[in-house]
C-alpha positions as CSV (number, residue, x, y, z in Angstrom):
1,X,96.0,-0.2,-7.9
2,X,93.3,-2.7,-8.9
3,X,90.7,-1.9,-11.3
4,X,87.6,-2.0,-8.5
5,X,89.0,1.0,-7.9
6,X,89.1,3.0,-10.8
7,X,85.6,2.1,-12.3
8,X,83.6,3.7,-9.5
9,X,81.3,6.4,-11.2
10,X,78.9,8.5,-9.8
11,X,76.4,9.0,-12.8
12,X,75.5,7.3,-15.7
13,X,74.2,8.2,-19.2
14,X,71.2,6.8,-20.1
15,X,70.0,6.4,-24.1
16,X,66.6,3.5,-23.7
17,X,66.8,2.3,-26.9
18,X,64.9,-0.4,-28.6
19,X,66.2,-2.7,-30.9
20,X,66.0,-5.8,-33.4
21,X,68.6,-8.3,-34.3
22,X,68.8,-11.8,-36.0
23,X,71.9,-14.5,-36.3
24,X,71.2,-15.5,-39.6
25,X,73.5,-18.0,-39.1
26,X,71.6,-20.0,-36.8
27,X,68.8,-22.8,-38.5
28,X,66.6,-22.5,-35.5
29,X,66.4,-18.8,-35.7
30,X,65.0,-18.6,-39.1
31,X,62.4,-15.9,-39.4
32,X,63.0,-14.7,-35.4
33,X,64.1,-11.6,-34.3
34,X,66.0,-10.9,-31.5
35,X,63.5,-7.4,-29.8
36,X,65.3,-5.9,-26.5
37,X,66.3,-2.8,-25.1
38,X,69.1,-0.8,-23.5
39,X,70.3,2.0,-21.6
40,X,73.3,2.6,-23.6
41,X,73.7,4.9,-26.9
42,X,76.2,1.5,-28.2
43,X,73.7,-1.3,-29.5
44,X,76.3,-2.8,-30.7
45,X,78.3,-3.2,-28.2
46,X,75.2,-4.0,-25.7
47,X,74.3,-6.8,-28.9
48,X,78.1,-8.5,-28.6
49,X,77.5,-8.7,-24.7
50,X,75.1,-11.1,-25.0
51,X,75.9,-12.9,-27.9
52,X,79.3,-13.4,-26.4
53,X,78.1,-15.5,-24.1
54,X,76.7,-18.1,-26.4
55,X,79.6,-20.5,-26.9
56,X,80.8,-20.3,-30.7
57,X,81.0,-16.1,-31.3
58,X,77.7,-16.0,-33.7
59,X,77.1,-13.2,-36.6
60,X,74.1,-10.7,-36.2
61,X,72.4,-8.2,-38.0
62,X,71.6,-5.6,-36.8
63,X,67.7,-4.8,-38.6
64,X,67.3,-1.6,-37.0
65,X,67.7,1.1,-33.3
66,X,65.3,3.4,-32.3
67,X,64.7,5.7,-29.1
68,X,62.1,3.8,-26.6
69,X,60.2,7.3,-26.3
70,X,56.3,7.7,-26.8
71,X,55.7,10.1,-29.7
72,X,56.9,13.8,-29.6
73,X,56.6,13.0,-25.1
74,X,59.4,12.4,-22.8
75,X,58.0,9.4,-21.4
76,X,60.2,6.4,-21.9
77,X,59.6,2.9,-21.8
78,X,60.8,-0.6,-21.7
79,X,61.1,-4.2,-24.3
80,X,59.0,-6.1,-22.1
81,X,55.8,-3.2,-22.6
82,X,56.4,-3.3,-26.4
83,X,57.1,-7.5,-26.4
84,X,52.5,-8.0,-25.0
85,X,51.9,-5.5,-27.5
86,X,53.6,-7.5,-30.1
87,X,51.8,-10.7,-28.7
88,X,47.9,-8.4,-28.4
89,X,49.2,-7.8,-32.4
90,X,48.9,-11.7,-33.3
91,X,53.0,-12.3,-33.5
92,X,54.6,-15.4,-31.8
93,X,56.8,-15.9,-28.9
94,X,59.2,-18.2,-29.7
95,X,59.8,-19.0,-26.0
96,X,62.2,-21.8,-26.9
97,X,64.5,-19.3,-28.3
98,X,64.5,-17.3,-25.4
99,X,61.9,-14.6,-23.7
100,X,62.5,-11.9,-26.4
101,X,62.5,-14.2,-29.2
102,X,59.6,-13.5,-32.0
103,X,58.7,-14.9,-35.4
104,X,58.0,-12.4,-38.1
105,X,57.6,-15.7,-41.1
106,X,59.7,-13.4,-43.9
107,X,58.5,-9.8,-42.5
108,X,61.8,-8.8,-41.3
109,X,60.6,-4.8,-41.9
110,X,57.5,-5.6,-39.7
111,X,58.7,-5.3,-36.7
112,X,59.7,-1.6,-37.2
113,X,56.8,-0.3,-38.1
114,X,54.5,-2.4,-35.6
115,X,57.2,-0.2,-33.2
116,X,56.4,3.2,-35.1
117,X,53.1,2.3,-34.9
118,X,53.0,1.3,-30.5
119,X,55.1,5.0,-30.0
120,X,52.3,6.6,-31.7
121,X,49.6,5.1,-30.0
122,X,51.0,4.6,-26.6
123,X,49.9,2.5,-24.1
124,X,46.5,2.5,-25.8
125,X,47.7,0.2,-28.4
126,X,47.6,-2.5,-25.2
127,X,44.5,-1.8,-23.6
128,X,42.3,-4.5,-23.5
129,X,38.3,-5.2,-23.7
130,X,37.8,-3.2,-20.0
131,X,40.3,-1.0,-21.1
132,X,42.7,-1.7,-18.8
133,X,46.6,-3.2,-19.8
134,X,47.6,-6.9,-19.2
135,X,50.8,-7.4,-17.4
136,X,52.6,-10.9,-15.8
137,X,54.4,-9.8,-12.6
138,X,58.4,-10.2,-12.4
139,X,59.6,-13.6,-10.2
140,X,60.2,-11.5,-7.7
141,X,56.9,-9.8,-6.9
142,X,54.7,-12.9,-7.8
143,X,56.4,-15.1,-4.5
144,X,55.7,-11.7,-2.6
145,X,52.7,-12.0,-3.5
146,X,52.2,-15.8,-3.3
147,X,53.8,-15.4,0.5
148,X,51.5,-12.8,2.3
149,X,48.6,-15.1,0.7
150,X,49.3,-18.2,2.5
151,X,51.0,-15.9,5.7
152,X,47.1,-14.4,5.4
153,X,45.2,-18.0,5.0
154,X,47.4,-19.4,7.8
155,X,47.5,-16.7,10.3
156,X,44.1,-15.1,11.3
157,X,44.4,-10.9,11.3
158,X,47.8,-11.5,10.0
159,X,50.2,-8.3,9.1
160,X,52.4,-9.0,7.1
161,X,55.9,-7.1,5.4
162,X,57.4,-6.6,2.2
163,X,60.8,-4.9,3.1
164,X,61.4,-4.8,-1.2
165,X,64.3,-2.2,-2.0
166,X,62.9,0.8,-4.6
167,X,61.8,0.5,-8.1
168,X,60.5,-3.6,-6.5
169,X,56.7,-2.1,-8.4
170,X,55.2,-2.7,-4.6
171,X,52.2,-0.8,-6.0
172,X,51.4,-3.4,-8.9
173,X,51.9,-6.3,-6.7
174,X,50.0,-4.7,-4.0
175,X,47.0,-4.8,-6.5
176,X,47.7,-8.2,-7.6
177,X,47.1,-9.1,-3.8
178,X,44.3,-6.9,-3.4
179,X,42.9,-9.5,-6.5
180,X,44.2,-12.3,-5.8
181,X,42.5,-12.4,-1.8
182,X,39.5,-11.2,-3.7
183,X,39.4,-8.2,-1.6
184,X,36.2,-6.0,-1.8
185,X,37.1,-3.2,0.4
186,X,40.8,-2.0,0.1
187,X,42.7,0.9,2.5
188,X,46.1,1.6,1.7
189,X,47.3,5.2,4.3
190,X,50.5,5.9,3.5
191,X,52.5,9.2,5.7
192,X,53.5,10.0,1.9
193,X,50.1,11.9,0.2
194,X,52.4,12.6,-2.7
195,X,52.8,8.9,-3.6
196,X,49.2,9.2,-3.9
197,X,50.2,10.0,-7.9
198,X,52.3,6.6,-8.2
199,X,49.1,4.5,-6.6
200,X,46.9,6.0,-9.4
201,X,48.5,5.6,-11.6
202,X,49.4,2.3,-11.4
203,X,45.2,1.9,-10.9
204,X,44.2,3.7,-14.0
205,X,46.8,1.1,-15.9
206,X,46.1,-2.3,-14.4
207,X,43.0,-2.5,-12.6
208,X,39.9,-3.1,-13.0
209,X,36.3,-3.7,-11.3
210,X,37.5,-1.4,-8.1
211,X,36.9,2.5,-7.7
212,X,39.6,4.6,-6.5
213,X,38.4,6.8,-3.9
214,X,40.7,9.3,-2.5
215,X,40.5,13.3,-1.3
216,X,43.3,14.0,-1.3
217,X,45.4,17.2,-2.8
218,X,47.6,15.0,-4.4
219,X,45.0,14.2,-7.2
220,X,42.7,17.0,-7.1
221,X,43.6,16.9,-11.0
222,X,42.4,13.4,-11.6
223,X,39.2,11.4,-12.0
224,X,38.9,9.7,-8.6
225,X,35.2,9.8,-6.6
226,X,34.7,10.5,-3.0
227,X,32.6,8.0,-0.6
228,X,29.1,9.5,-2.0
229,X,29.7,9.0,-5.7
230,X,30.8,5.3,-4.7
231,X,27.8,4.8,-2.8
232,X,25.7,6.4,-5.5
233,X,26.8,4.1,-7.7
234,X,24.7,1.1,-8.3
235,X,25.0,-1.8,-7.8
236,X,27.8,-0.9,-5.3
237,X,31.7,-1.6,-6.6
238,X,34.3,-2.9,-4.7
239,X,36.5,-0.2,-3.4
240,X,40.4,1.0,-3.0
241,X,40.4,3.6,-1.0
242,X,43.9,6.0,-0.6
243,X,44.1,8.4,2.5
244,X,46.6,10.4,3.8
245,X,48.3,9.7,8.0
246,X,47.4,12.5,8.4
247,X,44.3,13.1,7.5
248,X,43.1,9.8,9.0
249,X,44.9,11.1,12.5
250,X,43.0,14.7,12.3
251,X,39.5,12.3,12.2
252,X,38.6,12.7,15.9
253,X,37.2,8.6,15.5
254,X,41.0,8.2,14.9
255,X,41.9,10.8,18.1
256,X,42.2,13.7,16.2
257,X,39.5,17.0,16.5
258,X,37.5,17.1,12.7
259,X,33.9,15.4,12.4
260,X,35.5,13.5,9.3
261,X,36.0,9.6,7.7
262,X,33.7,8.1,10.4
263,X,33.0,6.1,7.4
264,X,36.0,4.2,7.4
265,X,36.1,3.7,11.5
266,X,32.3,2.1,10.5
267,X,33.7,-0.2,8.1
268,X,35.4,-3.7,8.2
269,X,38.4,-3.6,5.6
270,X,38.8,-6.7,4.2
271,X,42.8,-5.1,3.9
272,X,44.5,-2.5,4.7
273,X,47.6,-1.4,3.1
274,X,50.2,0.3,4.6
275,X,52.5,2.2,2.2
276,X,56.4,3.8,3.8
277,X,55.8,1.7,7.5
278,X,58.7,3.1,8.5
279,X,57.8,6.5,8.1
280,X,55.9,8.0,10.7
281,X,54.3,5.0,12.5
282,X,55.9,4.2,14.9
283,X,54.2,5.8,17.7
284,X,51.4,5.9,20.5
285,X,48.3,7.8,18.3
286,X,49.2,6.6,14.9
287,X,49.3,3.4,16.5
288,X,45.7,4.3,18.5
289,X,44.8,5.5,15.4
290,X,45.4,2.5,13.4
291,X,44.2,0.1,16.1
292,X,40.1,1.8,15.1
293,X,40.6,0.3,11.5
294,X,38.6,-3.1,11.0
295,X,40.5,-4.9,9.3
296,X,41.1,-9.2,7.3
297,X,44.9,-8.6,7.3
298,X,47.6,-6.0,7.1
299,X,50.8,-5.2,4.6
300,X,53.5,-3.0,5.2
301,X,55.8,-1.5,2.3
302,X,59.1,0.1,3.5
303,X,62.9,-0.6,1.5
304,X,64.0,-0.2,5.4
305,X,62.0,-0.9,8.4
306,X,64.8,-1.0,10.7
307,X,63.1,-0.4,13.2
308,X,60.5,-2.7,13.2
309,X,63.4,-5.7,12.6
310,X,65.3,-4.6,14.8
311,X,62.6,-4.7,18.0
312,X,61.3,-8.1,16.0
313,X,57.4,-7.1,15.5
314,X,56.9,-9.4,12.2
315,X,58.0,-13.2,12.9
316,X,60.9,-14.7,9.9
317,X,57.3,-16.4,8.2
318,X,55.9,-12.8,7.8
319,X,58.2,-11.4,6.2
320,X,59.2,-11.5,2.4
321,X,63.0,-9.3,1.8
322,X,64.0,-8.1,-1.9
323,X,67.1,-6.4,-1.6
324,X,69.8,-4.8,-4.0
325,X,72.0,-8.1,-3.1
326,X,68.9,-10.1,-4.3
327,X,68.5,-8.5,-8.0
328,X,71.7,-8.3,-8.7
329,X,72.5,-11.7,-8.1
330,X,69.1,-12.9,-10.2
331,X,70.6,-10.5,-12.3
332,X,74.2,-12.9,-12.6
333,X,72.1,-15.8,-13.7
334,X,70.0,-14.8,-15.7
335,X,73.6,-12.8,-17.7
336,X,75.6,-16.6,-17.3
337,X,72.2,-17.8,-19.2
338,X,73.0,-15.8,-22.0
339,X,69.5,-14.5,-21.8
340,X,68.1,-11.4,-20.9
341,X,66.4,-11.0,-18.7
342,X,64.0,-8.4,-16.7
343,X,66.8,-7.1,-14.8
344,X,69.6,-7.7,-17.3
345,X,69.9,-4.2,-17.7
346,X,69.9,-3.1,-14.7
347,X,73.0,-0.7,-12.8
348,X,75.6,-3.1,-11.6
349,X,76.1,-2.8,-7.5
350,X,79.1,-3.5,-5.5
351,X,79.1,-3.3,-1.9
352,X,82.4,-2.9,-0.4
353,X,82.5,-3.8,3.2
354,X,84.7,-2.9,6.3
355,X,86.6,-4.8,8.7
356,X,85.7,-2.6,12.0
357,X,87.8,-5.2,14.3
358,X,91.1,-4.2,12.6
359,X,90.9,-0.3,14.2
360,X,89.8,-2.4,17.8
361,X,92.3,-5.0,17.6
362,X,93.2,-4.4,21.0
363,X,89.4,-4.7,22.0
364,X,88.4,-7.7,20.4
365,X,91.7,-9.7,21.5
366,X,91.2,-8.6,25.2
367,X,87.3,-9.8,25.3
368,X,85.0,-8.3,27.9
369,X,84.2,-9.4,30.6
370,X,80.1,-10.5,31.8
371,X,80.1,-11.7,35.0
372,X,83.3,-12.4,35.7
373,X,83.3,-14.5,32.1
374,X,85.2,-13.1,29.4
375,X,83.2,-13.1,26.5
376,X,83.7,-12.7,23.1
377,X,83.6,-8.6,22.0
378,X,80.8,-7.5,20.2
379,X,80.9,-4.7,17.9
380,X,77.4,-2.6,18.0
381,X,77.9,0.7,15.8
382,X,76.0,2.5,17.6
383,X,78.4,2.0,20.7
384,X,81.7,2.7,18.4
385,X,80.2,5.7,17.5
386,X,78.6,7.0,21.3
387,X,79.7,10.1,22.0
388,X,79.1,12.9,25.2
389,X,80.3,16.2,25.7
390,X,80.8,17.6,22.5
391,X,82.7,14.5,22.1
392,X,83.4,10.8,20.7
393,X,83.6,8.6,23.7
394,X,86.2,6.1,20.9
395,X,87.5,8.8,19.3
396,X,91.2,7.0,18.7
397,X,88.8,4.5,17.6
398,X,87.0,6.8,15.1
399,X,90.0,8.6,14.2
400,X,92.0,5.3,13.0
401,X,88.4,4.4,10.9
402,X,88.6,8.6,9.6
403,X,92.3,6.9,8.2
404,X,91.5,3.9,7.0
405,X,88.9,5.4,4.3
406,X,91.3,8.0,3.5
407,X,94.5,5.6,3.2
408,X,93.8,1.4,2.7
409,X,94.1,-0.1,-0.8
410,X,90.6,0.3,-2.4
411,X,88.9,2.4,0.4
412,X,86.9,4.5,-1.3
413,X,88.7,7.6,-0.4
414,X,92.4,6.4,-0.6
415,X,93.4,8.1,-4.4
416,X,93.1,11.5,-6.1
417,X,91.1,9.7,-8.0
418,X,88.1,8.9,-6.2
419,X,88.7,11.3,-3.6
420,X,87.6,13.0,-7.3
421,X,84.7,10.6,-8.1
422,X,83.3,10.9,-4.8
423,X,82.6,14.8,-4.0
424,X,79.4,14.4,-2.8
425,X,78.4,10.9,0.1
426,X,75.9,11.1,2.4
427,X,77.3,9.4,5.9
428,X,74.1,8.0,8.2
429,X,75.9,7.7,11.3
430,X,73.6,6.0,14.0
431,X,70.8,8.0,15.7
432,X,72.5,10.3,17.4
433,X,72.7,13.9,17.3
434,X,75.8,14.8,19.0
435,X,77.6,11.8,17.6
436,X,77.1,13.8,13.7
437,X,78.1,16.8,15.1
438,X,80.9,15.0,16.7
439,X,82.1,13.4,13.7
440,X,81.8,16.9,11.9
441,X,84.0,17.8,14.1
442,X,86.8,14.9,12.7
443,X,86.6,16.0,9.9
444,X,87.0,19.1,9.9
445,X,90.4,18.6,11.6
446,X,91.4,15.0,9.0
447,X,94.7,15.6,7.1
448,X,92.1,14.9,3.7
449,X,88.8,15.2,5.3
450,X,89.2,19.4,5.9
451,X,89.3,19.4,2.6
452,X,85.5,19.1,1.7
453,X,82.5,21.3,3.2
454,X,80.4,18.9,5.5
455,X,76.9,19.7,6.3
456,X,75.5,19.0,9.3
457,X,71.6,17.2,8.4
458,X,70.7,16.5,12.0
459,X,69.1,18.5,15.2
460,X,68.8,21.9,14.2
461,X,72.0,21.3,11.7
462,X,74.9,23.5,13.7
463,X,78.3,22.2,14.6
464,X,80.3,22.4,18.4
465,X,81.3,25.3,17.2
466,X,78.6,27.4,15.7
467,X,76.7,26.7,18.9
468,X,79.6,27.9,21.2
469,X,79.5,31.2,18.9
470,X,76.1,31.9,19.8
471,X,76.4,30.9,23.3
472,X,79.2,33.5,23.5
473,X,78.0,35.8,21.5
474,X,74.7,35.4,24.5
475,X,76.2,36.0,26.7
476,X,78.5,38.5,25.5
477,X,74.8,40.2,25.0
478,X,73.9,39.2,28.5
479,X,77.6,40.9,30.0
480,X,76.2,44.4,28.0
481,X,72.8,44.3,29.5
482,X,73.6,44.2,32.9
483,X,75.8,46.8,32.7
484,X,73.0,49.9,30.3
485,X,72.1,52.3,32.4
486,X,69.8,53.3,30.2
């Protein structure tokens, strides 16, 4: 069995640490230290991974390592935050050596003293004169902002999509976009009110010159202000307003029944940001509500905008994509260059693809007749898993698919060892409830998957078997009631 199939892990032990080391034999590095971050408990092993990339094997000296948590807190931080603190304290960054090298000029333990001070002072140690923290966007965040600005400048009432993976940092990048656009009135709308805290966290930490207006219950204990409080402050500052989609649609000015949020409909907004744009947005009622909002530009944020992409809602030039694959590529480049970057400590991601064509060989070889002409067979996942009368149309092929998953070499369920690792998996089957229930039926009959507990997370959550039993039970009760003499 190959190493690929032996190394799949469903968990990872995370132990955030900051460490410092020198390369005493390297003359240009004299007086400088590498300040790095790792989530591995063995710091020395992490350092060896770095110096192995050099042309020669270098001798290193580990000066110190310490858990990357603020004092008396379970809140962790990464090295980039500590790096900014070092620069604020006047420590020179040696860019010619790498972005994580700092010059301490014969005071090797000064870095540890500053680290302890930083842990004690938390983020207040990083604040500028305005009480905010200076930040630098990552490469992909800056690229997303620049592409959106370019599109908005060329397109009247432009709508731009950031199709970005989770943890991209969409909130901070969105604020940066608003500032670069010099937007005075920014409206953020989401179908998920609970994420209000992440928007307000970044606002408090990084954004200066704006008021944050919101009355969502998620922020009831935070220092937000109301619309009335905002306009009472003179001169009136630029505003960032956060609303839930439910609250917006409840207003009679946006199609609802309640007398509220008229001011939102009256204002002309410089930028509308629709967060989690794939959730509850593509409906007639929601579209009508957004049509009421007068705005210059619209930014859509989503990690899974499949429906919008399939419907070609956005032209190619109005989309910025950043996927897990993009992240892995830039991580590999950083590693190959022998330097830790923004992405180096991210987990490895392995993608496995399966050739469905091997499971439907007859169809592929035979082709398909269109207008009396034989064309190449085009595979369609929804068609493959289409169900009718409580069973798959292509049941034989689906059974073959399950067999391949559990028997073919390198497939995820092909050995007992792999099945032991993959105790909990989530299977997404198109958009048909019948297909989900038909698959559950086959899994229960499969010689391998029958030993798994299958949970139907679609429709009413019942299997076809449970529906049959309920129907028989109801039918029996009906028969008894017909014969009742009471």
